[in-house]
C-alpha positions in Angstrom: -40.4 55.1 1.4 -37.5 54.3 2.3 -36.7 53.3 6.0 -33.4 54.4 7.1 -32.6 53.0 10.3 -30.3 55.7 13.1 -28.9 57.6 10.0 -26.0 60.2 11.7 -27.6 63.7 10.8 -25.1 66.6 10.1 -22.4 66.8 13.1 -24.0 64.5 15.3 -20.6 62.0 16.0 -18.5 65.0 17.3 -15.7 62.8 18.3 -15.0 59.2 18.2 -15.1 59.1 21.9 -18.6 60.2 22.6 -19.5 57.6 20.0 -17.9 54.5 21.9 -20.0 55.8 25.0 -23.3 56.1 23.3 -22.6 52.6 21.5 -21.6 51.1 25.0 -25.1 52.7 26.5 -26.3 50.6 24.0 -24.4 47.5 23.5 -21.2 46.0 25.9 -18.0 46.8 23.9 -15.4 43.9 25.0 -12.2 46.0 24.2 -13.0 49.7 24.6 -9.2 50.0 24.5 -8.7 48.0 21.1 -11.8 50.0 19.7 -10.1 53.7 20.7 -6.8 52.6 19.1 -8.7 51.9 15.7 -10.4 55.2 15.7 -7.7 57.0 16.8 -5.9 55.3 14.1 -8.6 55.8 11.5 -8.9 59.5 13.0 -4.6 60.0 11.8 -5.5 58.5 8.5 -8.4 61.2 7.9 -6.5 64.3 8.6 -3.8 63.3 6.8 -5.3 62.5 3.7 -7.2 66.4 4.1 -4.1 67.4 5.0 -2.5 66.4 1.5 -5.5 67.5 -0.3 -7.4 64.3 -0.8 -11.0 64.6 -2.1 -12.9 61.9 0.2 -15.4 59.7 -2.3 -18.8 60.1 -1.6 -17.6 63.6 0.8 -17.0 61.4 3.9 -13.3 60.5 5.0 -12.4 57.2 5.6 -12.9 57.6 9.8 -16.5 59.5 9.1 -17.6 56.2 6.9 -16.0 53.8 9.5 -18.2 55.0 12.1 -21.3 55.0 10.1 -20.5 51.3 9.5 -20.0 50.8 13.1 -23.6 52.1 14.1 -24.8 50.0 11.1 -23.4 46.8 12.8 -24.4 47.9 16.5 -28.0 48.0 14.8 -28.1 44.9 13.5 -26.9 43.2 17.0 -23.3 41.9 15.7 -20.6 41.5 18.3 -18.5 44.3 19.6 -15.2 42.3 18.4 -15.8 43.0 14.4 -16.4 46.9 15.0 -12.3 47.9 14.6 -12.3 46.2 11.0 -15.4 48.3 10.3 -13.7 51.4 11.5 -10.1 50.9 9.6 -11.9 49.3 6.2 -11.9 52.5 4.4 -8.4 53.7 5.5 -7.2 50.3 4.6 -8.9 50.3 0.8 -7.9 53.7 -0.1 -4.0 53.1 0.8 -3.9 55.5 3.9 -2.8 52.2 5.9 -1.7 48.4 4.9 -2.6 45.2 5.6 0.6 44.6 7.1 0.6 47.7 9.6 -2.6 46.4 10.7 -1.9 42.8 11.7 1.2 45.1 13.7 -1.2 47.4 15.8 -4.4 45.2 15.8 -3.4 41.6 15.8 -4.5 38.9 13.0 -8.4 38.8 13.5 -9.1 42.3 12.6 -6.6 41.9 9.9 -8.4 39.0 8.6 -11.4 40.3 8.7 -10.5 43.3 6.3 -8.2 41.4 4.1 -11.9 39.3 3.4 -14.4 42.3 2.3 -10.9 43.4 0.3 -11.6 40.1 -1.4 -15.3 40.5 -1.6 -14.7 44.1 -3.0 -12.5 43.1 -5.6 -14.6 40.1 -7.1 -17.7 42.4 -7.2 -16.1 45.1 -8.8 -14.9 42.8 -11.4 -19.0 42.2 -12.8 -18.6 44.2 -16.3 -20.4 47.8 -15.5 -21.7 48.0 -18.9 -24.3 45.3 -18.6 -28.2 46.0 -19.0 -29.6 43.8 -16.3 -33.7 43.8 -16.4 -34.4 44.4 -12.3 -36.1 41.6 -11.0 -34.8 38.4 -13.8 -32.4 36.0 -13.3 -28.9 36.5 -14.6 -26.1 33.7 -15.1 -23.3 35.5 -14.4 -24.6 37.6 -11.4 -25.7 34.1 -10.3 -21.8 33.0 -11.0 -20.8 36.2 -9.2 -22.5 35.4 -5.9 -22.0 32.0 -5.6 -18.3 33.1 -5.6 -18.8 35.7 -3.4 -20.5 32.8 -0.9 -17.5 30.3 -1.4 -14.7 32.8 -1.2 -16.3 34.1 2.3 -15.3 31.6 5.7 -16.1 33.9 7.8 -19.6 35.1 7.8 -18.5 38.4 9.9 -16.6 39.3 6.6 -20.0 39.6 5.1 -21.6 41.8 7.7 -18.6 44.2 7.4 -19.2 44.6 3.7 -22.8 44.8 3.9 -22.4 47.5 6.3 -20.3 49.6 4.1 -22.0 49.5 1.2 -24.9 50.3 3.2 -23.6 53.8 4.3 -22.0 54.2 0.5 -25.7 53.8 -0.8 -27.1 56.5 1.9 -23.9 58.8 0.8 -24.3 58.7 -3.0 -27.1 60.8 -3.0 -24.8 63.6 -3.6 -22.9 61.7 -6.3 -23.4 62.7 -10.0 -25.6 60.1 -11.7 -23.3 57.9 -13.1 -21.8 57.0 -10.1 -25.4 56.9 -8.7 -25.7 54.2 -11.3 -23.0 52.4 -11.0 -23.6 51.6 -6.9 -27.0 51.4 -7.1 -26.6 48.1 -9.9 -23.8 46.7 -7.7 -25.3 47.2 -5.0 -28.8 45.7 -6.3 -27.5 42.8 -8.2 -25.0 41.5 -5.1 -25.3 42.8 -1.7 -29.4 43.2 -1.3 -29.3 39.2 -2.3 -26.6 38.6 -0.2 -28.5 40.5 2.8 -31.8 38.3 1.8 -29.9 35.5 2.2 -28.5 36.1 5.4 -32.0 37.2 6.7 -30.9 40.8 7.2 -34.1 42.0 6.4 -33.5 45.8 8.1 -30.6 45.9 5.3 -32.0 44.0 2.5 -35.0 46.3 2.3 -32.8 49.4 2.7 -30.6 48.4 0.1 -33.5 47.4 -2.4 -35.1 50.6 -1.9 -31.9 53.2 -2.8 -30.8 50.9 -5.4 -34.0 51.2 -6.9 -34.5 54.9 -6.6 -31.3 55.7 -8.8 -32.1 52.9 -11.1 -35.0 53.4 -11.6 -36.2 56.8 -10.6 -39.0 57.3 -12.7 -40.9 54.3 -11.0 -39.7 54.9 -7.9 -40.9 58.4 -7.7 -44.3 57.2 -9.1 -44.9 54.7 -6.4 -43.5 57.2 -3.8 -46.1 59.8 -4.9 -48.7 57.5 -4.9 -47.9 56.4 -1.2 -48.0 59.8 -0.4 -50.9 61.4 -1.7 -53.2 59.0 0.2 -50.8 58.3 3.2 -53.1 60.2 5.7 -56.3 57.9 4.7 -54.2 55.2 4.7 -52.6 55.6 8.0 -56.4 56.3 9.5 -57.4 52.6 7.9 -54.4 50.9 9.4 -55.1 52.3 12.8 -58.6 51.2 12.8 -57.8 48.1 11.9 -55.5 47.6 14.4 -57.6 48.9 17.1 -59.9 45.7 16.3 -57.7 43.3 15.9 -55.8 44.2 19.7 -59.2 43.9 21.0 -60.2 40.8 19.5 -56.7 39.3 20.0 -56.9 40.2 23.8 -61.1 39.2 24.1 -59.7 35.4 22.5 -56.8 35.4 25.5 -53.7 35.8 23.3 -51.5 37.8 25.8 -48.9 39.6 25.0 -49.7 40.5 21.7 -48.3 43.4 19.9 -50.1 44.4 16.4 -48.5 47.7 14.5 -48.9 48.7 10.9 -45.7 47.3 8.4 -43.4 49.4 6.6 -43.6 49.9 2.8 -41.1 49.1 0.5 -41.4 50.8 -2.9 -39.4 48.2 -4.8 -41.2 45.3 -3.1 -44.5 46.7 -4.2 -43.2 47.7 -7.7 -42.1 43.9 -7.8 -45.4 43.0 -7.5 -47.1 45.6 -9.7 -44.8 43.5 -12.6 -44.8 40.2 -11.7 -48.9 40.2 -11.4 -49.4 42.8 -13.7 -51.4 45.4 -11.4 -52.0 48.7 -11.4 -51.0 50.4 -7.7 -55.0 50.4 -6.3 -55.2 46.6 -6.3 -51.7 45.8 -4.7 -53.0 44.7 -1.0 -49.9 45.0 1.2 -49.8 48.9 0.9 -52.2 47.8 3.2 -50.2 45.8 5.9 -50.6 44.8 9.7 -48.0 42.8 11.6 -48.7 40.6 14.7 -46.5 39.7 17.1 -46.9 37.3 20.2 -44.9 35.2 22.7 -45.8 31.6 21.5 -46.0 30.0 18.2 -49.0 28.3 19.0 -50.2 31.6 19.6 -49.7 32.8 15.9 -52.2 30.0 15.1 -54.3 31.5 17.3 -54.0 34.9 16.1 -54.5 32.9 12.8 -58.0 32.2 13.5 -58.7 35.6 15.4 -57.7 37.2 11.8 -60.1 34.6 9.8 -63.0 34.7 12.1 -63.1 38.8 11.6 -62.3 39.1 7.8 -63.1 36.7 4.3 -59.8 35.3 3.6 -58.6 35.8 0.0 -57.9 31.8 -1.4 -54.6 30.8 -2.5 -53.3 34.1 -0.4 -52.2 32.0 2.1 -48.0 31.0 3.3 -47.1 28.9 6.4 -43.5 29.7 6.7 -43.5 28.8 9.8 -43.7 25.1 9.3 -41.9 25.5 6.1 -39.1 28.2 6.3 -37.2 30.3 3.7 -34.1 28.7 2.8 -32.5 31.9 4.8 -34.2 30.9 7.3 -37.3 33.1 7.9 -40.4 32.0 9.7 -43.8 34.1 9.8 -47.7 33.3 8.6 -48.7 35.8 5.5 -52.1 35.9 5.1 -54.5 38.2 3.3 -58.1 38.9 3.8 -61.0 41.6 2.7 -60.6 43.8 5.5 -63.0 46.2 6.6 -64.5 49.3 3.7 -64.3 46.1 1.0 -60.4 46.6 0.8 -57.8 43.9 0.9 -55.4 43.4 3.7 -52.3 41.6 3.7 -51.6 40.3 7.8 -48.4 38.9 8.8 -48.1 36.9 12.0 -44.4 36.1 13.9 -43.4 35.4 17.2 -41.0 37.8 18.8 -38.1 36.0 17.8 -39.3 35.1 14.9 -39.1 38.7 14.0 -36.0 39.4 15.7 -34.6 36.7 13.5 -36.3 38.6 10.2 -34.7 41.8 11.5 -31.1 40.7 12.0 -30.5 37.7 10.6 -27.7 35.7 10.9 -26.8 38.4 13.8 -29.8 36.7 15.7 -27.6 33.8 15.8 -24.4 35.5 17.0 -24.7 36.6 20.4 -22.0 35.9 23.2 -23.2 34.0 26.0 -21.7 35.6 29.5 -18.4 32.8 30.0 -18.7 31.1 27.1 -15.6 29.5 25.6 -13.6 31.5 22.8 -11.2 30.4 20.5 -8.1 32.1 18.4 -10.5 35.0 17.4 -12.9 35.5 20.0 -15.5 33.5 18.0 -18.0 30.9 20.5 -18.5 27.9 18.0 -16.9 29.5 15.3 -16.8 26.0 13.1 -20.6 25.5 13.7 -21.5 28.9 13.0 -19.0 28.6 9.5 -21.3 25.3 8.5 -24.4 27.0 9.5 -23.4 30.0 7.0 -22.6 27.3 4.5 -25.9 26.2 4.4 -27.6 29.6 4.4 -25.7 31.0 1.8 -27.2 29.0 -1.6 -27.9 31.2 -4.4 -30.8 30.1 -6.3 -32.6 32.9 -6.3 -36.1 32.8 -4.6 -35.8 29.1 -4.2 -36.5 29.6 -0.5 -39.9 30.9 -1.8 -40.8 28.3 -4.3 -39.7 25.4 -3.3 -39.0 25.2 0.4 -38.3 21.4 0.1 -36.0 21.7 -2.7 -34.1 24.0 -0.6 -34.2 21.6 2.3 -32.6 18.9 -0.1 -29.7 21.5 -1.1 -28.9 22.1 2.4 -28.8 18.4 3.3 -26.3 17.8 0.4 -24.1 20.8 1.2 -23.9 21.9 -2.5 -21.6 25.1 -2.0 -18.7 23.0 -1.1 -19.3 20.7 -4.3 -18.5 23.9 -6.8 -15.3 26.0 -7.6 -15.5 29.6 -9.2 -13.2 30.6 -11.1 -12.4 33.6 -13.2 -11.5 34.2 -17.4 -9.0 36.9 -18.1 -11.6 39.0 -19.1 -12.6 38.8 -15.4 -16.2 36.4 -16.6 -17.0 33.8 -13.7 -16.9 30.1 -14.6 -18.8 27.5 -12.2 -17.5 24.2 -12.7 -17.7 20.9 -10.5 -15.0 20.8 -7.2 -11.7 18.9 -8.6 -11.9 20.5 -12.0 -8.5 21.1 -13.6 -7.8 23.6 -16.5 -8.8 21.0 -18.7 -12.2 21.0 -17.9 -11.8 25.0 -18.0 -10.8 25.0 -21.5 -13.7 22.5 -22.5 -16.3 24.7 -20.5 -15.2 27.9 -22.5 -15.3 26.3 -25.8 -14.8 22.8 -27.3 -11.8 23.9 -29.6 -10.3 25.7 -26.8 -10.2 22.3 -24.9 -9.1 20.7 -28.5 -5.8 23.1 -28.6 -5.3 23.2 -24.8 -1.3 22.5 -24.2 -0.8 24.4 -21.1 -2.7 26.4 -18.9 -2.0 29.6 -16.3 -3.1 30.1 -12.8 -2.8 33.3 -11.6 0.0 34.4 -13.8 1.7 30.9 -12.8 2.3 28.2 -15.3 0.8 25.2 -13.8 0.1 21.4 -15.2 -2.8 20.4 -17.0 -4.4 18.3 -14.1 -3.7 20.9 -11.4 -7.2 20.9 -9.1 -8.7 24.8 -9.8 -9.6 26.6 -6.1 -12.3 29.5 -6.0 -11.2 32.8 -6.9 -8.2 32.1 -8.9 -7.8 33.7 -13.0 -7.3 30.8 -15.1 -5.6 31.3 -18.9 -5.6 28.4 -21.5 -2.4 28.1 -23.4 -3.4 26.7 -27.1 -1.6 26.1 -30.4 -3.0 26.3 -33.3 -3.7 22.5 -34.7 -3.9 19.3 -33.1 -6.2 17.9 -30.6 -6.3 16.5 -26.7 -3.9 13.6 -26.1 -5.3 9.9 -25.1 -3.9 10.1 -21.3 -6.7 12.9 -20.8 -9.2 10.0 -20.6 -6.9 7.9 -18.0 -8.9 8.4 -15.1 -5.6 7.6 -12.9 -3.2 10.7 -14.7 -6.6 13.3 -13.6 -6.3 15.3 -16.3 -10.1 15.2 -16.3 -13.0 15.7 -13.6 -16.2 16.4 -15.7 -18.1 14.1 -17.9 -18.7 16.8 -20.1 -15.0 17.4 -21.0 -14.7 13.8 -20.8 -17.3 13.6 -23.4 -15.9 16.0 -25.8 -12.6 14.5 -25.9 -14.0 10.7 -26.6 -16.0 13.0 -29.5 -12.8 14.0 -31.0 -11.1 10.3 -31.0 -14.1 8.8 -32.7 -14.3 11.3 -35.5 -10.4 10.7 -36.5 -9.9 8.5 -39.4 -11.1 4.7 -38.6 -7.6 3.2 -40.1 -5.9 5.4 -37.5 -8.5 3.9 -35.2 -7.9 0.1 -35.5 -4.3 0.6 -35.7 -4.8 2.3 -31.8 -6.9 -0.2 -31.0 -5.3 -3.4 -32.0 -2.6 -2.0 -29.9 -4.4 -1.6 -26.9 -6.4 -4.7 -27.1 -2.7 -6.8 -27.8 -1.5 -5.0 -24.7 -4.3 -5.9 -22.4 -4.0 -9.8 -24.0 -0.4 -9.7 -23.1 -0.8 -8.4 -19.6 -3.7 -11.2 -19.0 -1.5 -13.9 -21.2 -4.7 -14.4 -23.6 -3.7 -15.6 -26.8 -6.5 -15.2 -29.1 -9.3 -13.7 -29.1 -12.4 -14.0 -32.3 -13.4 -10.7 -32.3 -15.8 -11.3 -35.2 -17.5 -13.9 -32.9 -17.4 -11.3 -30.4 -18.5 -8.2 -32.3 -22.4 -8.7 -31.9 -22.0 -9.0 -27.7 -20.7 -5.2 -27.8 -23.3 -4.3 -30.1 -20.9 -3.8 -33.4 -20.8 -5.5 -36.8 -16.9 -6.8 -37.3 -14.3 -7.4 -35.5 -12.6 -3.8 -36.9 -15.8 -1.7 -34.9 -14.1 -3.7 -32.3 -10.8 -2.3 -32.8 -11.7 1.0 -34.0 -13.9 1.8 -31.0 -11.4 0.9 -28.9 -8.8 3.3 -30.6 -11.5 5.5 -30.1 -12.1 5.6 -26.7 -15.5 4.5 -27.2 -15.1 0.8 -25.5 -12.8 0.0 -22.5 -10.2 -3.0 -22.6 -12.0 -4.2 -20.1 -15.3 -4.7 -21.1 -13.9 -6.8 -23.9 -12.5 -9.4 -21.4 -15.7 -9.5 -19.5 -17.5 -10.2 -22.9 -15.2 -12.8 -23.8 -16.0 -14.5 -20.1 -19.3 -14.0 -20.2 -19.3 -16.3 -23.5 -17.7 -19.3 -21.6 -19.6 -20.7 -19.2 -22.0 -23.3 -20.6 -25.1 -23.5 -18.5 -27.1 -26.5 -20.3 -24.6 -29.1 -20.0 -24.3 -31.3 -17.1 -22.7 -30.2 -13.8 -19.8 -32.5 -12.8 -18.1 -33.0 -9.2 -15.3 -30.9 -8.6 -11.8 -31.9 -6.9 -10.9 -28.9 -5.1 -7.3 -27.2 -6.1 -5.1 -25.6 -3.4 -4.8 -23.3 -2.1 -8.1 -22.2 -2.1 -10.8 -25.2 -2.1 -13.6 -25.1 -4.3 -16.7 -26.2 -5.3 -18.5 -28.5 -7.5 -19.7 -27.7 -10.7 -17.8 -25.0 -12.0 -16.1 -26.9 -14.9 -18.4 -29.2 -17.5 -17.1 -31.7 -19.1 -18.9 -32.6 -22.8 -19.6 -36.1 -23.2 -18.1 -37.7 -20.2 -19.7 -38.3 -16.7 -19.0 -38.3 -13.3 -15.0 -37.5 -13.6 -13.2 -35.8 -11.2 -11.6 -32.5 -12.4 -8.7 -30.6 -10.8 -6.4 -27.2 -11.9 -3.4 -27.7 -14.2 -0.3 -25.7 -11.8 1.3 -25.2 -15.1 -0.3 -23.0 -16.5 -3.5 -22.0 -14.0 -6.6 -21.8 -15.7 -9.0 -19.2 -14.6 -12.9 -18.8 -15.6 -13.0 -16.9 -19.0 -9.5 -18.5 -20.2 -10.1 -20.9 -23.1 -9.5 -24.6 -21.4 -9.3 -28.2 -23.0 -9.3 -31.2 -20.2 -6.5 -34.0 -20.1 -7.7 -37.5 -18.8 -4.9 -38.6 -15.9 -4.3 -42.0 -14.6 -6.6 -41.8 -11.2 -6.8 -38.5 -10.9 -9.8 -37.5 -12.9 -9.4 -35.0 -15.7 -6.7 -32.6 -15.4 -7.9 -28.6 -16.9 -4.9 -26.3 -19.1 -5.4 -23.6 -20.7 -5.9 -24.2 -24.6 -2.8 -22.3 -25.0 -0.1 -24.5 -22.4 2.7 -25.5 -23.7 2.4 -28.8 -21.3 -0.8 -29.7 -22.9 0.1 -29.6 -26.4 2.8 -31.7 -26.1 0.9 -34.3 -24.1 -1.8 -34.0 -27.0 0.9 -35.0 -29.4 1.7 -38.3 -27.6 -2.3 -38.9 -26.7 -4.4 -37.1 -28.6 -7.5 -39.4 -27.6 -6.5 -38.6 -23.7 -7.6 -34.7 -24.6 -11.6 -33.6 -23.9 -13.1 -30.8 -24.5 -14.4 -28.7 -21.3 -15.6 -25.7 -20.5 -16.8 -23.2 -17.7 -20.0 -24.3 -16.0 -21.7 -22.0 -13.3 -20.9 -22.2 -9.7 -20.6 -20.0 -6.6 -17.5 -17.3 -6.6 -14.7 -19.4 -6.4 -11.3 -18.4 -6.3 -8.1 -19.9 -8.3 -4.2 -19.2 -8.0 -2.9 -17.0 -10.8 1.1 -16.0 -11.1 1.4 -12.3 -11.6 4.9 -10.8 -12.8 5.7 -7.1 -11.7 8.6 -5.2 -12.5 9.5 -1.3 -11.2 12.1 1.0 -9.9 13.2 -0.2 -6.8 11.5 1.9 -3.9 11.1 2.3 0.0 7.3 0.4 0.4 7.0 -0.9 -3.1 5.5 -3.9 -1.9 3.6 -2.4 1.1 1.8 -0.2 -1.7 1.5 -3.5 -4.1 -0.3 -5.4 -1.2 -2.6 -2.4 -0.3 -3.6 -2.3 -3.8 -4.7 -5.8 -3.5 -6.2 -5.2 -0.1 -8.3 -3.0 -1.5 -9.6 -4.8 -4.4 -10.4 -7.9 -1.5 -7.8 -10.6 -3.5 -5.8 -12.7 -1.0 -1.9 -13.3 -1.5 -0.9 -16.9 -1.1 2.8 -16.3 -2.1 5.2 -13.4 -2.5 9.1 -13.6 -4.5 10.9 -10.6 -4.6 14.1 -9.4 -5.9 16.2 -6.5 -6.3 18.3 -5.9 -9.5 21.6 -3.4 -8.7 22.9 -2.9 -11.9 19.6 -1.4 -13.4 17.8 -0.3 -9.9 14.3 -2.1 -10.6 12.9 -4.9 -8.7 11.1 -7.5 -9.5 7.8 -9.7 -8.0 6.4 -13.2 -8.5 3.1 -12.8 -6.7 0.1 -15.5 -6.3 -2.9 -14.4 -6.1 -6.7 -15.8 -5.3 -8.1 -14.6 -8.8 -12.2 -15.7 -9.4 -12.6 -14.5 -13.2 -10.2 -13.0 -16.1 -12.1 -9.9 -15.4 -11.2 -9.5 -11.8 -7.2 -9.9 -12.9 -8.0 -7.4 -15.3 -9.1 -4.9 -12.8 -6.2 -5.9 -10.4 -3.5 -5.3 -13.0 -4.8 -2.3 -13.8 -4.6 -0.7 -10.7 -0.9 -2.4 -10.0 -0.1 -0.2 -13.5 -1.1 2.5 -11.8 1.1 2.7 -8.5 4.2 5.0 -8.6 7.0 3.7 -10.1 5.3 0.3 -12.0 7.2 -0.6 -15.6 5.5 -3.5 -16.1 2.7 -5.9 -14.6 1.2 -9.0 -16.1 -0.2 -12.7 -15.7 3.3 -14.4 -15.6 3.4 -17.4 -18.0 5.4 -20.3 -17.3 
């Protein structure tokens, strides 16, 4: 049957002053004056409502519900500091008093708690009331709703107050009409019973599940309740005999201080087991169940040995949740045995501390220690508790039961903080990666919505498309009838897209566009990159097979479609340059960075010294030629160097073929030109980028141009490869106010 702890009978709460006195007999009330003030204010609100002829929902006024919520919280062992918020909550929700008034009269802590509970209520009530859920089955929208509630709650006390309020309401709804009963029960079953489970508050979880089940499946509920009642006397006598046997054997085996009792029977749990395992009522063995509580963990395993020595253990019916706790922190030993009269019997074994944890869950962790240091809200170790809450509130249904290792792994990686949960205009919850933007949201809704997205509103206000969404916001996408995505959306530095799925759909759209358009766009992209790196020409047809493509046009089309990045093309050009089979030659270090031998191969000539030409500053990846000097060996020039071309015209026999050989990582001086809007901190930002890329700067020349408010810089960098140079230039190009950045050609 449903167990309702300390539910007040008619007239049991005569006056709130007597109620506070009763509380003080059970638990310390830290600030009695504040609690009295809250009760008095709630009483005024209730009396004012009654004088105005107000009909209270569920037949109870705001003070009545508030006091009952306080009863639930005290039974849970929650701290007395949250009682004023509990007493005032219904008065605020029903519009009898404003949050601003609460903050003025009772302080920000009480007001913030109530505001958090109201926020939870707003989210849970957005659940579609017409949905037809099947009890015990997963629902994606429900899972997102639960996750959103968790992400919105930054104080576990908010969740406790809301659970207390829903508990009082589900108790009171028995006098309501069937439609209201069903609506309240569905919300509690879908949202708040699982929340109680994840907080480890078994005391409320069972009650919320059973009462919800009573209104959602009245026929099944009554049938099981009747079957339980029919054999109640015989079952109680059977359990009493088992308990007597256990007490004797535990004492005989030296397990002192053990407490043995029958375990409460929960109707929904029985029904779910019958459905899951396709059992008849008589085959469900946990209708006969006992619990053993002992002082120490070692006593748990000793008691298990006693149970298994008394009765035959049922194979595959043993779970050690002490060694591998459930996801909500639950610990206990579960076993099933063939008991007296050959009847199946379930036995749970735990310590007294584990039992308190199972019943009170998060509240068992939240006991103030005398003299403990408290922060602004009076909460001890507040940040640690919030961290603990974030870990506990993972919502993969029953994951803690089925895969404790997976749950531990999830807790370790803090999955909750990596997601955001936002509303559609219709109130559905969308689960996105942290950092997601309106563009990501649009593609999550539908690919075409993403393609035609031109703007977005968040909570009714226009926001940029690279706005980072936050949990709890409502997002509306503004679309156009025609058109497609912007190519800028694929630029990571602009921050339009954070999810790989949205990026893939954008890339796919560009790929499907007209091939000729892609070729033109790809040629523009490549020419811009080549100009920036001061490259004159690339044989695309020769390069294409190395990119798994057939022709040069395929390379350009892939660039235009976004399937191929310019940097990848440059890297492939560089990769094709070294000739590892040629004879390695001695190398004369080039200033300012010394280099080692073996990075230049001279075709057909041996034992010649080499050095890099200062006029064109070649780096690995450039096409190069050598010029035989008088007494200095071979000077290596870029193949398009104007000085080399002039010397070749005068004396072509001194120009020889050279290629890049393979050597250790060597750096070469490269001049880079940058033009930007003149601003304070520009040079500092440029140097920071180079430092992050581990690029050394050997010279910097800057100049301000007052006529157009721009500044130019000529930097000499030490670069290892052409690919490194392209990456550095791209990073510098993303800096604020940069108009142009390219390799400087003398």
